[in-house]
MARTORVO-117392 format. One record per residue (C-alpha): residue in three letters; x, y, z. Coordinates in nm, 2 decimals. Example, Ala and Ser with C-alpha at 12.3 -4.5 7.8 and 13.67 -1.06 7.14 Angstrom:
// MARTORVO-117392
[rec 'ALA' [1.23 -0.45 0.78]]
[rec 'SER' [1.37 -0.11 0.71]]
// end
This chain:
// MARTORVO-117392
[rec 'MET' [-0.01 0.02 0.00]]
[rec 'ILE' [0.13 0.34 -0.10]]
[rec 'SER' [0.13 0.64 0.14]]
[rec 'GLN' [-0.09 0.96 0.07]]
[rec 'ALA' [0.24 1.14 -0.01]]
[rec 'GLN' [0.38 0.89 -0.28]]
[rec 'ALA' [-0.03 0.88 -0.40]]
[rec 'ALA' [-0.02 1.25 -0.40]]
[rec 'VAL' [0.30 1.29 -0.61]]
[rec 'GLN' [0.21 1.00 -0.88]]
[rec 'GLU' [-0.14 1.12 -0.93]]
[rec 'THR' [-0.02 1.49 -0.99]]
[rec 'LEU' [0.23 1.34 -1.28]]
[rec 'LYS' [-0.05 1.13 -1.39]]
[rec 'THR' [-0.31 1.40 -1.44]]
[rec 'THR' [-0.04 1.62 -1.62]]
[rec 'GLU' [-0.02 1.65 -2.01]]
[rec 'PHE' [0.31 1.55 -2.12]]
[rec 'PRO' [0.42 1.49 -2.46]]
[rec 'ARG' [0.45 1.08 -2.53]]
[rec 'LYS' [0.80 1.09 -2.66]]
[rec 'GLY' [1.09 1.33 -2.64]]
[rec 'THR' [1.33 1.42 -2.31]]
[rec 'ILE' [1.22 1.51 -2.01]]
[rec 'TRP' [1.46 1.77 -1.88]]
[rec 'ILE' [1.43 1.84 -1.48]]
[rec 'GLY' [1.53 2.18 -1.34]]
[rec 'TRP' [1.76 2.02 -1.00]]
[rec 'SER' [1.90 2.25 -0.80]]
[rec 'GLY' [2.01 1.98 -0.54]]
[rec 'GLY' [1.70 2.09 -0.26]]
[rec 'LEU' [1.41 1.93 -0.13]]
[rec 'ASP' [1.16 2.02 -0.42]]
[rec 'SER' [1.35 1.95 -0.70]]
[rec 'THR' [1.52 1.61 -0.57]]
[rec 'ALA' [1.14 1.48 -0.51]]
[rec 'LEU' [1.10 1.60 -0.88]]
[rec 'VAL' [1.39 1.39 -1.03]]
[rec 'HIS' [1.31 1.09 -0.82]]
[rec 'ALA' [0.95 1.07 -0.89]]
[rec 'CYS' [1.01 1.16 -1.27]]
[rec 'ILE' [1.26 0.88 -1.29]]
[rec 'HIS' [0.98 0.64 -1.16]]
[rec 'TYR' [0.71 0.74 -1.39]]
[rec 'PHE' [0.86 0.82 -1.69]]
[rec 'GLY' [1.15 0.58 -1.69]]
[rec 'ILE' [1.53 0.66 -1.64]]
[rec 'ASP' [1.63 0.65 -2.00]]
[rec 'ARG' [1.36 0.93 -2.10]]
[rec 'CYS' [1.50 1.17 -1.82]]
[rec 'LYS' [1.75 1.39 -1.78]]
[rec 'ALA' [1.85 1.65 -1.49]]
[rec 'LEU' [1.99 1.95 -1.56]]
[rec 'HIS' [2.19 2.17 -1.27]]
[rec 'VAL' [2.31 2.51 -1.32]]
[rec 'ASN' [2.57 2.63 -1.07]]
[rec 'HIS' [2.60 3.05 -1.09]]
[rec 'ASN' [2.88 3.01 -0.82]]
[rec 'ILE' [2.69 3.30 -0.59]]
[rec 'SER' [2.69 3.10 -0.25]]
[rec 'PRO' [3.01 3.01 -0.10]]
[rec 'LEU' [2.91 2.62 -0.10]]
[rec 'ALA' [2.83 2.58 -0.49]]
[rec 'THR' [3.07 2.37 -0.56]]
[rec 'GLN' [2.94 2.13 -0.28]]
[rec 'TRP' [2.61 2.17 -0.42]]
[rec 'GLU' [2.73 2.06 -0.74]]
[rec 'GLU' [2.92 1.78 -0.61]]
[rec 'HIS' [2.61 1.65 -0.42]]
[rec 'CYS' [2.39 1.69 -0.74]]
[rec 'HIS' [2.68 1.47 -0.92]]
[rec 'ASP' [2.69 1.18 -0.65]]
[rec 'THR' [2.33 1.16 -0.63]]
[rec 'ALA' [2.26 1.15 -1.01]]
[rec 'THR' [2.49 0.84 -0.99]]
[rec 'LYS' [2.31 0.67 -0.71]]
[rec 'LEU' [1.94 0.74 -0.87]]
[rec 'GLY' [2.13 0.63 -1.19]]
[rec 'ILE' [2.00 0.98 -1.41]]
[rec 'GLU' [2.22 1.16 -1.68]]
[rec 'LEU' [2.32 1.52 -1.54]]
[rec 'VAL' [2.38 1.80 -1.73]]
[rec 'VAL' [2.61 2.06 -1.53]]
[rec 'VAL' [2.64 2.45 -1.63]]
[rec 'SER' [2.88 2.64 -1.48]]
[rec 'THR' [2.86 3.04 -1.53]]
[rec 'THR' [2.89 3.36 -1.32]]
[rec 'ILE' [2.66 3.66 -1.27]]
[rec 'ALA' [2.72 4.04 -1.27]]
[rec 'ALA' [2.65 4.25 -1.02]]
[rec 'GLY' [2.31 4.34 -0.93]]
[rec 'ASN' [2.02 4.15 -0.88]]
[rec 'LEU' [2.15 3.84 -0.84]]
[rec 'GLU' [1.81 3.64 -0.82]]
[rec 'MET' [1.65 3.80 -1.16]]
[rec 'GLN' [1.94 3.74 -1.33]]
[rec 'ALA' [2.03 3.40 -1.21]]
[rec 'ARG' [1.65 3.28 -1.29]]
[rec 'LEU' [1.69 3.46 -1.62]]
[rec 'GLN' [2.00 3.27 -1.67]]
[rec 'ARG' [1.85 2.92 -1.60]]
[rec 'TYR' [1.57 2.98 -1.83]]
[rec 'LYS' [1.80 3.03 -2.10]]
[rec 'TYR' [1.99 2.74 -2.06]]
[rec 'PHE' [1.65 2.54 -2.00]]
[rec 'GLU' [1.59 2.69 -2.35]]
[rec 'GLU' [1.90 2.58 -2.53]]
[rec 'ARG' [1.84 2.22 -2.43]]
[rec 'LEU' [1.44 2.22 -2.59]]
[rec 'LYS' [1.50 2.08 -2.93]]
[rec 'GLY' [1.17 2.06 -3.07]]
[rec 'GLU' [0.78 2.02 -2.93]]
[rec 'ASN' [0.79 1.69 -2.77]]
[rec 'GLU' [1.09 1.80 -2.53]]
[rec 'VAL' [0.98 1.98 -2.22]]
[rec 'VAL' [1.16 2.09 -1.88]]
[rec 'LEU' [0.99 2.02 -1.54]]
[rec 'THR' [1.09 2.28 -1.23]]
[rec 'ALA' [0.94 2.21 -0.88]]
[rec 'HIS' [0.75 2.49 -0.78]]
[rec 'HIS' [0.44 2.39 -0.55]]
[rec 'ARG' [0.12 2.52 -0.39]]
[rec 'ASN' [0.35 2.72 -0.13]]
[rec 'ASP' [0.54 2.88 -0.40]]
[rec 'VAL' [0.23 3.02 -0.57]]
[rec 'VAL' [0.08 3.18 -0.25]]
[rec 'GLU' [0.40 3.33 -0.19]]
[rec 'THR' [0.44 3.48 -0.53]]
[rec 'ARG' [0.09 3.62 -0.53]]
[rec 'LEU' [0.12 3.80 -0.18]]
[rec 'TRP' [0.46 3.94 -0.29]]
[rec 'GLN' [0.26 4.03 -0.68]]
[rec 'LEU' [0.00 4.20 -0.44]]
[rec 'PHE' [0.20 4.37 -0.21]]
[rec 'THR' [0.39 4.55 -0.45]]
[rec 'GLY' [0.14 4.65 -0.71]]
[rec 'ARG' [0.17 4.38 -0.95]]
[rec 'ALA' [-0.04 4.15 -1.13]]
[rec 'VAL' [-0.18 3.88 -0.89]]
[rec 'ILE' [-0.12 3.61 -1.13]]
[rec 'GLY' [0.07 3.33 -0.91]]
[rec 'ILE' [0.32 3.13 -1.14]]
[rec 'PRO' [0.18 2.98 -1.45]]
[rec 'PHE' [0.17 2.60 -1.48]]
[rec 'ARG' [0.26 2.54 -1.85]]
[rec 'ARG' [0.43 2.81 -2.09]]
[rec 'GLN' [0.61 2.77 -2.42]]
[rec 'LEU' [0.99 2.79 -2.41]]
[rec 'GLY' [1.23 2.79 -2.69]]
[rec 'GLN' [1.07 2.49 -2.92]]
[rec 'GLY' [0.97 2.30 -2.60]]
[rec 'TYR' [0.77 2.39 -2.32]]
[rec 'LEU' [0.83 2.47 -1.94]]
[rec 'ILE' [0.57 2.28 -1.70]]
[rec 'ARG' [0.56 2.30 -1.32]]
[rec 'PRO' [0.33 1.98 -1.24]]
[rec 'PHE' [0.37 2.02 -0.88]]
[rec 'LEU' [0.17 2.39 -0.83]]
[rec 'GLN' [-0.13 2.22 -0.68]]
[rec 'LEU' [0.06 2.02 -0.43]]
[rec 'PRO' [0.16 2.14 -0.07]]
[rec 'LYS' [0.53 2.15 0.03]]
[rec 'HIS' [0.47 1.91 0.30]]
[rec 'GLU' [0.37 1.65 0.07]]
[rec 'LEU' [0.70 1.66 -0.10]]
[rec 'LEU' [0.88 1.65 0.20]]
[rec 'ASN' [0.68 1.33 0.31]]
[rec 'TYR' [0.78 1.21 0.01]]
[rec 'ALA' [1.12 1.27 0.02]]
[rec 'LEU' [1.13 1.13 0.36]]
[rec 'GLU' [0.97 0.79 0.23]]
[rec 'HIS' [1.20 0.71 -0.01]]
[rec 'LYS' [1.49 0.83 0.19]]
[rec 'LEU' [1.65 1.11 -0.04]]
[rec 'ASN' [1.96 1.32 0.07]]
[rec 'TRP' [1.90 1.68 -0.04]]
[rec 'ILE' [2.08 2.02 0.07]]
[rec 'GLU' [1.91 2.30 0.22]]
[rec 'ASP' [1.99 2.69 0.07]]
[rec 'GLU' [2.08 2.93 0.35]]
[rec 'GLY' [2.01 3.17 0.12]]
[rec 'ASN' [1.66 3.09 0.18]]
[rec 'LEU' [1.69 3.16 0.52]]
[rec 'ASP' [1.73 3.50 0.50]]
[rec 'GLN' [1.47 3.73 0.59]]
[rec 'SER' [1.61 4.06 0.44]]
[rec 'PHE' [1.43 3.92 0.13]]
[rec 'ASP' [1.09 3.99 0.07]]
[rec 'ARG' [1.01 3.63 -0.05]]
[rec 'ASN' [1.16 3.46 0.25]]
[rec 'TRP' [1.03 3.69 0.50]]
[rec 'ILE' [0.69 3.62 0.35]]
[rec 'ARG' [0.76 3.23 0.40]]
[rec 'HIS' [0.88 3.26 0.74]]
[rec 'LYS' [0.71 3.51 0.91]]
[rec 'LEU' [0.37 3.62 0.76]]
[rec 'ILE' [0.24 3.29 0.60]]
[rec 'PRO' [0.26 3.17 0.95]]
[rec 'ASP' [0.12 3.43 1.15]]
[rec 'ILE' [-0.14 3.38 0.92]]
[rec 'GLU' [-0.20 3.05 0.92]]
[rec 'THR' [-0.27 3.07 1.32]]
[rec 'ARG' [-0.59 3.26 1.22]]
[rec 'PHE' [-0.66 3.13 0.88]]
[rec 'PRO' [-0.54 2.77 0.87]]
[rec 'SER' [-0.66 2.70 0.54]]
[rec 'VAL' [-0.48 3.00 0.37]]
[rec 'ILE' [-0.20 2.83 0.14]]
[rec 'LYS' [-0.48 2.60 -0.02]]
[rec 'ASN' [-0.78 2.90 -0.06]]
[rec 'LEU' [-0.51 3.13 -0.20]]
[rec 'SER' [-0.34 2.89 -0.46]]
[rec 'GLN' [-0.68 2.80 -0.58]]
[rec 'LEU' [-0.82 3.12 -0.64]]
[rec 'HIS' [-0.90 3.23 -1.01]]
[rec 'TRP' [-0.74 3.53 -1.17]]
[rec 'PRO' [-0.80 3.64 -1.48]]
[rec 'LEU' [-0.58 3.51 -1.78]]
[rec 'LEU' [-0.33 3.68 -2.01]]
[rec 'LEU' [-0.30 3.55 -2.36]]
[rec 'GLU' [0.08 3.38 -2.38]]
[rec 'GLN' [0.32 3.61 -2.57]]
[rec 'GLU' [0.66 3.54 -2.68]]
[rec 'PRO' [0.96 3.73 -2.56]]
[rec 'LYS' [1.01 3.92 -2.88]]
[rec 'PRO' [1.02 4.28 -2.97]]
[rec 'LEU' [0.63 4.40 -2.98]]
[rec 'SER' [0.48 4.54 -3.23]]
[rec 'VAL' [0.26 4.90 -3.15]]
[rec 'LYS' [0.09 4.96 -3.45]]
[rec 'HIS' [-0.25 4.86 -3.41]]
[rec 'GLY' [-0.26 4.96 -3.05]]
[rec 'LEU' [-0.22 4.79 -2.69]]
[rec 'SER' [-0.39 4.71 -2.38]]
[rec 'ARG' [-0.28 4.68 -2.01]]
[rec 'GLU' [-0.31 4.34 -2.10]]
[rec 'ASP' [-0.12 4.34 -2.39]]
[rec 'ILE' [0.20 4.51 -2.24]]
[rec 'ARG' [0.15 4.29 -1.90]]
[rec 'ALA' [0.11 3.97 -2.10]]
[rec 'TRP' [0.43 4.05 -2.32]]
[rec 'LEU' [0.66 4.14 -2.03]]
[rec 'LEU' [0.58 3.82 -1.86]]
[rec 'SER' [0.71 3.63 -2.12]]
[rec 'TYR' [1.02 3.78 -1.99]]
[rec 'SER' [0.97 3.66 -1.64]]
[rec 'ILE' [0.88 4.07 -1.57]]
[rec 'ASN' [0.58 4.17 -1.37]]
[rec 'PRO' [0.60 4.58 -1.29]]
[rec 'GLU' [0.38 4.76 -1.06]]
[rec 'THR' [0.05 4.89 -1.26]]
[rec 'SER' [0.22 5.27 -1.28]]
[rec 'LYS' [0.48 5.14 -1.48]]
[rec 'ILE' [0.24 4.98 -1.73]]
[rec 'ASP' [0.05 5.31 -1.79]]
[rec 'GLU' [0.36 5.47 -1.85]]
[rec 'ILE' [0.48 5.24 -2.11]]
[rec 'LEU' [0.10 5.29 -2.29]]
[rec 'LYS' [0.18 5.73 -2.23]]
[rec 'GLN' [0.51 5.67 -2.40]]
[rec 'ILE' [0.40 5.47 -2.71]]
[rec 'ASN' [0.24 5.79 -2.81]]
[rec 'ALA' [0.59 5.99 -2.76]]
[rec 'ARG' [0.71 6.17 -3.12]]
[rec 'LYS' [0.83 5.95 -3.34]]
[rec 'ASP' [1.20 6.08 -3.31]]
[rec 'ALA' [1.20 6.02 -2.92]]
[rec 'LEU' [1.37 5.72 -2.76]]
[rec 'PRO' [1.17 5.67 -2.45]]
[rec 'GLU' [1.32 5.44 -2.20]]
[rec 'ILE' [1.09 5.32 -1.89]]
[rec 'GLN' [1.26 5.11 -1.61]]
[rec 'VAL' [1.04 4.82 -1.53]]
[rec 'GLY' [1.29 4.63 -1.31]]
[rec 'THR' [1.59 4.63 -1.12]]
[rec 'GLU' [1.82 4.62 -1.46]]
[rec 'HIS' [1.50 4.61 -1.72]]
[rec 'PHE' [1.38 4.89 -1.93]]
[rec 'VAL' [1.15 4.89 -2.23]]
[rec 'ARG' [1.22 5.10 -2.50]]
[rec 'ARG' [1.06 5.19 -2.84]]
[rec 'TYR' [1.19 5.20 -3.18]]
[rec 'ARG' [1.07 5.20 -3.53]]
[rec 'GLU' [0.68 5.15 -3.40]]
[rec 'GLN' [0.82 4.83 -3.19]]
[rec 'LEU' [0.88 4.81 -2.80]]
[rec 'TYR' [1.22 4.60 -2.67]]
[rec 'VAL' [1.31 4.47 -2.33]]
[rec 'THR' [1.66 4.58 -2.25]]
[rec 'VAL' [1.89 4.50 -1.99]]
[rec 'SER' [2.17 4.68 -1.82]]
[rec 'SER' [2.50 4.55 -1.84]]
[rec 'GLU' [2.83 4.57 -1.68]]
[rec 'PRO' [3.11 4.79 -1.86]]
[rec 'PHE' [3.24 4.60 -2.17]]
[rec 'LYS' [3.58 4.43 -2.15]]
[rec 'PRO' [3.76 4.35 -2.48]]
[rec 'SER' [3.88 3.96 -2.46]]
[rec 'GLU' [4.00 3.69 -2.71]]
[rec 'VAL' [3.75 3.48 -2.85]]
[rec 'VAL' [3.81 3.13 -3.03]]
[rec 'VAL' [3.60 3.05 -3.33]]
[rec 'GLY' [3.39 2.72 -3.19]]
[rec 'GLU' [3.41 2.81 -2.83]]
[rec 'SER' [3.12 3.03 -2.68]]
[rec 'ILE' [3.18 3.29 -2.43]]
[rec 'GLU' [2.99 3.49 -2.19]]
[rec 'LEU' [3.03 3.87 -2.24]]
[rec 'SER' [2.89 4.15 -2.00]]
[rec 'ASN' [2.63 4.21 -2.26]]
[rec 'GLY' [2.53 3.88 -2.37]]
[rec 'LEU' [2.64 3.55 -2.46]]
[rec 'LEU' [2.88 3.51 -2.83]]
[rec 'ASP' [2.82 3.14 -2.96]]
[rec 'TRP' [2.91 2.98 -3.29]]
[rec 'THR' [2.70 2.81 -3.57]]
[rec 'GLU' [2.81 2.56 -3.86]]
[rec 'SER' [2.80 2.76 -4.21]]
[rec 'GLU' [2.88 2.77 -4.55]]
[rec 'ARG' [3.06 3.05 -4.50]]
[rec 'GLY' [3.31 3.19 -4.18]]
[rec 'PHE' [3.60 3.06 -3.99]]
[rec 'ILE' [3.76 2.75 -3.90]]
[rec 'ARG' [3.73 2.63 -3.55]]
[rec 'GLY' [4.03 2.72 -3.30]]
[rec 'GLU' [4.11 3.08 -3.49]]
[rec 'LYS' [4.13 3.33 -3.26]]
[rec 'PHE' [4.01 3.71 -3.26]]
[rec 'ARG' [3.99 4.02 -3.06]]
[rec 'CYS' [3.61 4.09 -2.93]]
[rec 'THR' [3.57 4.46 -2.90]]
[rec 'ASN' [3.28 4.68 -2.95]]
[rec 'ARG' [3.23 5.08 -3.13]]
[rec 'SER' [3.26 5.21 -2.80]]
[rec 'ASP' [3.59 5.05 -2.71]]
[rec 'ILE' [3.73 5.14 -3.04]]
[rec 'GLN' [3.59 5.50 -3.00]]
[rec 'SER' [3.51 5.51 -3.33]]
[rec 'LYS' [3.15 5.59 -3.51]]
[rec 'GLN' [3.35 5.59 -3.87]]
[rec 'ALA' [3.43 5.21 -3.79]]
[rec 'LYS' [3.41 4.98 -4.14]]
[rec 'ILE' [3.41 4.67 -4.24]]
[rec 'GLN' [3.52 4.51 -4.62]]
[rec 'ILE' [3.21 4.38 -4.81]]
[rec 'GLY' [3.20 4.30 -5.16]]
[rec 'GLY' [3.54 4.48 -5.22]]
[rec 'MET' [3.41 4.79 -5.05]]
[rec 'HIS' [3.46 4.91 -4.70]]
[rec 'LYS' [3.14 4.99 -4.53]]
[rec 'ARG' [3.04 5.21 -4.22]]
[rec 'LEU' [2.92 5.02 -3.97]]
[rec 'THR' [2.67 5.31 -3.89]]
[rec 'SER' [2.53 5.21 -4.23]]
[rec 'VAL' [2.50 4.84 -4.15]]
[rec 'PHE' [2.33 4.90 -3.81]]
[rec 'GLN' [2.06 5.14 -3.98]]
[rec 'GLU' [2.03 4.87 -4.28]]
[rec 'GLN' [1.96 4.62 -4.05]]
[rec 'GLY' [1.70 4.82 -3.80]]
[rec 'ILE' [1.93 4.74 -3.53]]
[rec 'PRO' [1.82 4.97 -3.21]]
[rec 'PRO' [2.02 5.27 -3.15]]
[rec 'TRP' [2.10 5.18 -2.76]]
[rec 'LEU' [2.26 4.81 -2.92]]
[rec 'ARG' [2.50 4.96 -3.15]]
[rec 'ASP' [2.76 5.10 -2.92]]
[rec 'GLY' [2.78 4.77 -2.77]]
[rec 'TRP' [2.78 4.51 -3.02]]
[rec 'PRO' [3.06 4.27 -3.04]]
[rec 'LEU' [3.28 4.32 -3.34]]
[rec 'LEU' [3.55 4.03 -3.38]]
[rec 'MET' [3.89 4.16 -3.48]]
[rec 'GLN' [4.21 4.09 -3.67]]
[rec 'ASP' [4.55 4.27 -3.70]]
[rec 'GLU' [4.32 4.61 -3.61]]
[rec 'GLU' [4.05 4.49 -3.88]]
[rec 'ILE' [3.68 4.41 -3.85]]
[rec 'VAL' [3.63 4.06 -3.97]]
[rec 'SER' [3.27 3.99 -3.83]]
[rec 'VAL' [2.96 4.18 -3.71]]
[rec 'PRO' [2.82 3.91 -3.55]]
[rec 'ASN' [2.45 3.79 -3.68]]
[rec 'LEU' [2.49 4.06 -3.97]]
[rec 'LEU' [2.80 4.03 -4.14]]
[rec 'ILE' [3.15 3.86 -4.22]]
[rec 'SER' [3.42 4.03 -4.41]]
[rec 'ASP' [3.50 3.91 -4.77]]
[rec 'LYS' [3.87 3.99 -4.64]]
[rec 'VAL' [3.92 3.69 -4.42]]
[rec 'SER' [3.60 3.47 -4.44]]
[rec 'ARG' [3.62 3.11 -4.62]]
[rec 'ASN' [3.38 2.94 -4.82]]
[rec 'LEU' [3.27 2.59 -4.73]]
[rec 'GLN' [3.30 2.48 -5.13]]
[rec 'GLY' [3.65 2.35 -5.21]]
[rec 'GLY' [3.74 2.31 -4.87]]
[rec 'SER' [3.78 2.05 -4.59]]
[rec 'HIS' [3.71 2.25 -4.28]]
[rec 'LYS' [3.40 2.27 -4.10]]
[rec 'LEU' [3.34 2.65 -4.10]]
[rec 'TYR' [3.14 2.85 -3.82]]
[rec 'GLU' [3.01 3.22 -3.80]]
[rec 'SER' [2.92 3.40 -3.47]]
[rec 'ARG' [2.59 3.47 -3.30]]
[rec 'TRP' [2.55 3.68 -3.02]]
[rec 'PHE' [2.23 3.68 -2.81]]
[rec 'PRO' [2.19 4.02 -2.63]]
[rec 'VAL' [2.09 4.02 -2.24]]
// end
């Protein structure tokens, strides 16, 4: 006879709609909730279909121990573990870490049959809704399912209380880590979790269940890409669009965006919607931008991705480009302090200003756009151009060729 906790976990997975094939990725911090999810998925889907992903942000002094714990536990459970080690610039570490995790999740979803699961539960929903209410945001909680890249992000435990996950983990003798940062009540969510909710429960014992089951107005799902303003927008349109970036600002910020949409055409309005996030308008489209650390020139190697202060520089196979292992200096227009910088295309030198204008690149991205240089000449503008002076053509060659791709933060 199975226990109540095991039955609740199994029923939750059973009643959730999953693709019948494809990889089940599981976001795994090493904590209680995600460890219970990993264990439950192995038994429900089978070990061959599941893969765990641990993102080490290297914030906590114990980060290396957490990574080692996940390796050891994955070996015991028999699940394949993928670890991504990264760093975060100064600022809102919690927000940046969350965005980084979802970026790495998205990179692994190669089709609509692939999903990534996270272990958010009923208590998380209530904490989030209270925080949203107190800070003047839309009280939407946490979405159960949303598109992420080519696949989907699913949170199957949203109606499962945390104590059921604890009981499940204890019954199966699972080992997990405790993040000391979750105890720091200087953070709003931790204060809500450890102080406010326990106080409320002394008067309203069913507060967790009741608040988690309230129905809120649904917003249409949007994609995290520039938003056209041509046909008019409502509060709900702006809110849904920002949520695709995991941003839920105060309603006053939404109203300011609506106001600035009608600013004069040559204006470049900027509205801060988060600690490091801004909304800007250019050519009848809205953009979400992120403030970044000062740019530092660095050496890049063809075929090896590198985290820049303002985004990720990566490589993709191409019929025209560079050979793996070649080295270039990565800089930008601000660093070389030249608005007249040029690149050789079709036997002629073309100004970068013209390139950016023709490609519709927003003004705030131009000075920080990565440039690859060799012998003081620009050889590549990632995503846009490769100099015909140094690039190679795949025809007649024996090497794979690569072109650079930049993913701005």
